[in-house]
N, C-alpha and C positions, 0 to 999 in steps of 0.2 A: 706798960710802955707804949710812948706816942708811934714810933716806928713800928710797931704789931700792928697797932690800932689801925694808921695808914695802909699798910700790907692787907688786913682783912677788909677795910672799906674797898679798896682796888678790887680786891679779888670778887669780893661781892658787885659791885658795880658792873666788873667784866663777865660774869655770872648772867645776870641780869639782861645785860646788853645782848650775850649769844641767844639765850633764851627767849627774847625778843625777836630774835630772827628766825629761831627755830619753827617758834609760835606763829610766825607770818610765813611758814612754808617758802624760804628763802633757800635754806639750806634744810636736811634733815638731820634726827640726832647721830645717825650714823657718821656723817662728815666730820663733825665737832661737838666735843661736849663742851660743859657748861664751863668747866675749870681750864680749859685748855687751848684756848685762841686769845692771842692779843695782837693790837692793830694801833696804828697811828692813823690820824687824819692831817695830811699834806695841805700845803698852803693854798692848793687849788679845789678843795671839797673832797678830794678822792681819798682812799685809803692805800696804806701799806700795810701790810701782812708781817708782822712783827717775829712773831711765833706759834708755833704750834706743835701740840706735845701730847699724843692719845695714845690710846691702845688699839685703834682700827689699823687694818692693813691698808686702806685706801684712802687717801685724800679726796677730795672733790671740792675745789676752790671754786667759792660763788662767784658770778659777774658784781655783785653786790652784795654790801653789809648795810642795814639800816637806811637804803636809795642812794648810798653811796659808793661808786664806782673803786672794786679793788683794781687798781692800776699797779702796784710795784709789790716785789714778792723782797725782803729784806734778807740780807748775809744769815740769820738765827733763827731764820723761819722753821727749819725742819732739823736744826743741829743737832748731832746725836739721836734723834729718834732712830730707835733699832727696830719699832714695829713696821713702819711703813714699806708697803712692796711696790706700790701705785700711788705716783701725785699726777693727778687731772689738772691741767692748767686751763683757767677760760680765757674767752677770745678777749676779755679788759686787759691782760697784763700786758705792757709794754716796758716792764723793766723788771730783770732777775738778777738779783745780785748774787752771788755764791751762796746755795741755800741748801745745798745734800751733804755736807760735811758730814761724815760719819754716819750717813743713812746705811746700815750695814746690811740691810737685807732688800734695799731699793732695787728692783728690778725693771720698770718702766717709768716714764716721762711721758705722760700722753698731753696733747696741746689740741684744745680746740680748732677745727679747720678754719674759722674763720677770723683765727688771732693774723693780725699784720705783722707783728714783727717773730714769732716762735713758731717751730713747726716739731713735729716730733718725727724721726725717719727710725721705724721698726724699734720705738723705745727709748731711743737717744734723743736729744735735745739740739735743733740747729736752730740757728737763722730761715726765715722764712724761703729764702733764697738757698738757702741748702749750702750756702758759703761760708760760713762758721760752726765749729762745734763748740757750743756751750757747755753741757754737762751728759757725760757717760755714769750709768747707774752703776753702782758697785756689783750686785749680784745679776746684770744684764749677762753677761757670759763671760768665759775665760780667755776667747779670743775675737779679737775683733778687726774688720776691716774697714776702715773710714772710705766710704765713697768716693770715686772720683766727683771733681767739684769742688772738693773744700778746699779753701786755702788757708783757713786760719783755724789753729786749736786754741781756743780761748783758754785764759790763765784759770787754774783749778779745774778744768775740762773731766781730769781721771785723779784729781783729790781723793785720797785714801780710797781709790779703787785697787784694794790688796788682793781683789778677787782674779783680775784679769793677767792675763801670762804673755800674752802675744796681741800685738795692735801692726797693723798693717799699714802703711802710711799710701796715699796716692799722689802722685805725680804732681798734682795739681797743689801742693801744700806749699805755700807761699813763707807763712809763717805760726809759729808755734809761741806763744805765750808765756812770759814766766811763770815758772810752778807748774804748767798744763799737766805735768805728771808728779806731782807733789803729793 
């Protein structure tokens, strides 16, 4: 059947591309395995990471794949990855769609200190100026105090965080976006 042949060809091409990345030393085999990564090239020639599903508990996103800068992380990138505990975001990322849904064991999101848009405060994803809370990892803890200075809690920031029991908000909060605690 032609659909199966197309799927097999896509899987083979994806495996070959990832193996080339590994062979060139741009990422190691512990970071991503051949069948686990899917990305698209944007109109500007850079990459959006669309999907990662692996057995590793630590994901280190490289700055580039095959000479192309990874700049976006799509909504489905880590969806339902129950193995991941730590995600490390490089300096090149300028846009993260809600990407951590149903990552039941995610404890920490780390961001390279040279990233111009995002940062990590104690394993939680914030804007570089610390005014926007973007994502709270499900297994980060059951009690969390959002720091003073935070003005916005982004949509889905605490999505699927069934482990958290108490959230303390600062006096500086101005906006809690739709479905922030969905």
